[in-house]
C-alpha positions as CSV (number, residue, x, y, z in Angstrom):
1,M,1.0,90.0,6.5
2,S,4.6,91.0,5.8
3,K,5.6,87.7,7.3
4,Y,3.8,85.8,4.6
5,K,5.2,87.9,1.8
6,F,8.7,87.3,3.1
7,L,8.0,83.5,3.3
8,I,6.6,83.4,-0.3
9,L,9.6,85.4,-1.5
10,M,12.0,83.0,0.1
11,I,10.3,79.9,-1.3
12,S,10.2,81.5,-4.8
13,A,13.9,82.3,-4.6
14,L,14.7,78.7,-3.7
15,L,12.5,77.1,-6.4
16,L,13.0,79.5,-9.3
17,P,16.5,78.4,-10.3
18,G,15.5,74.8,-10.4
19,I,12.5,75.6,-12.6
20,I,14.6,77.6,-15.0
21,S,17.3,74.9,-15.3
22,I,14.7,72.2,-15.9
23,S,13.0,74.2,-18.8
24,C,16.4,74.9,-20.4
25,S,17.7,71.3,-20.3
26,E,14.5,69.9,-21.9
27,S,14.7,72.0,-25.1
28,D,14.9,70.0,-28.3
29,P,18.3,69.9,-30.1
30,E,18.6,71.8,-33.4
31,P,17.7,69.5,-36.3
32,P,20.4,68.7,-38.9
33,V,20.5,70.9,-42.0
34,I,20.1,69.6,-45.6
35,V,23.0,71.5,-47.3
36,L,22.3,72.3,-51.0
37,E,25.3,71.7,-53.2
38,Y,24.3,72.0,-56.9
39,P,23.2,74.0,-58.9
40,P,25.0,76.9,-57.3
41,F,23.3,80.1,-56.1
42,N,21.7,82.1,-58.9
43,E,22.9,79.8,-61.8
44,E,21.3,80.5,-65.1
45,I,19.6,77.4,-66.5
46,N,18.3,77.3,-70.1
47,L,15.9,74.3,-70.3
48,N,16.2,74.2,-74.1
49,E,20.0,73.7,-74.0
50,S,20.0,70.8,-71.6
51,E,18.2,67.5,-71.5
52,E,18.7,67.0,-67.8
53,I,19.4,69.2,-64.8
54,L,21.4,68.0,-61.8
55,F,20.3,68.8,-58.2
56,K,22.6,67.7,-55.4
57,W,22.6,68.0,-51.6
58,V,24.1,66.5,-48.5
59,N,22.0,63.7,-47.1
60,V,21.0,63.9,-43.5
61,E,21.2,60.9,-41.1
62,G,17.8,59.4,-40.4
63,V,16.2,60.7,-43.6
64,T,15.9,58.3,-46.5
65,S,13.4,60.1,-48.8
66,Y,13.4,63.7,-50.1
67,N,11.4,66.0,-52.3
68,L,12.8,68.7,-54.5
69,V,10.6,71.8,-54.1
70,L,10.4,74.7,-56.6
71,S,8.8,78.0,-55.8
72,L,8.8,81.6,-56.9
73,S,9.0,82.6,-53.2
74,S,12.4,83.2,-51.6
75,Y,11.3,81.0,-48.6
76,A,10.0,78.2,-50.9
77,G,6.5,78.8,-49.7
78,G,3.3,79.8,-51.4
79,D,2.7,78.0,-54.7
80,R,5.1,75.1,-54.9
81,Q,5.9,72.4,-57.3
82,V,7.2,69.1,-55.8
83,I,9.4,66.5,-57.5
84,P,10.0,63.3,-55.6
85,A,13.8,62.8,-55.3
86,A,14.4,59.0,-55.4
87,T,18.2,59.5,-55.6
88,N,20.8,62.0,-54.6
89,P,21.9,63.6,-56.9
90,L,18.6,64.0,-58.6
91,I,18.8,64.2,-62.4
92,A,15.6,65.9,-63.4
93,P,14.5,65.9,-67.1
94,A,14.4,69.4,-68.6
95,G,10.9,68.7,-69.9
96,L,9.7,68.0,-66.3
97,L,11.3,71.1,-65.0
98,K,9.7,73.2,-67.8
99,E,6.3,71.7,-66.9
100,K,6.8,72.6,-63.2
101,A,8.1,76.1,-64.1
102,M,5.1,76.8,-66.3
103,A,2.8,75.6,-63.5
104,L,4.5,78.2,-61.2
105,G,3.7,80.9,-63.8
106,C,7.1,81.2,-65.5
107,E,6.7,82.4,-69.1
108,A,8.5,81.2,-72.2
109,G,11.4,83.5,-73.3
110,K,11.5,85.2,-70.0
111,L,14.4,84.7,-67.5
112,T,12.7,83.9,-64.1
113,V,14.2,83.5,-60.6
114,V,13.0,80.2,-59.2
115,Y,13.8,79.1,-55.6
116,W,14.6,75.5,-54.9
117,T,15.0,73.5,-51.7
118,V,15.1,69.8,-50.7
119,E,12.8,68.7,-47.9
120,P,12.7,65.5,-46.0
121,V,9.8,63.2,-46.5
122,D,10.6,60.9,-43.6
123,G,12.4,62.6,-40.7
124,K,13.3,66.0,-39.4
125,A,15.8,68.3,-40.9
126,A,16.1,72.0,-41.6
127,T,16.5,73.2,-45.2
128,Q,18.3,75.8,-47.1
129,V,16.8,77.7,-50.1
130,R,18.7,78.6,-53.2
131,S,17.7,80.5,-56.3
132,V,18.3,79.7,-60.0
133,Q,17.4,81.6,-63.1
134,I,15.3,79.5,-65.5
135,T,14.5,80.3,-69.1
136,F,12.9,78.2,-71.9
137,Y,11.3,78.8,-75.2
C-alpha cells in the first residue's frame, strides 16, 4: 500500500507545478480605468447659480459610449440616476441635475453629498467614484 502512496505522491509532485502555472497564465488582464477629472472631489455645486455643470473623464480605448451615474451611496450603487453621456466632457443642464438629485431624495435648501461615476455602455472598464456636494432651492 505504501508503494502506491509513494507513486501517487510522485505523480502529484510532477503535475502540480504545471497545473499552477496554467491557471496563473490564463487569468484576465486588469481592465482599464475610467479616470474622473472634473468636478474635483467634494466640490460644492449650487444648481441655482449655474445653468450647466461640466463632468469630464479620461476616455478608455474600446469604449465609445458612457453613462454618468449619480447616487447617494459611496460605491455608486443602490438607488441610481443615470444620464447618457453622448460627449466627453458632458455639459449637463442644472435643471436636469436638480431633477435627478430630487429623484435620489435630495431636499431643496439642504447641502447633500452625491457620488458620481462614469460607466461604460459598450465595453469593459473599471470606474472611479467621486463625491460632490449639491444644493438647490
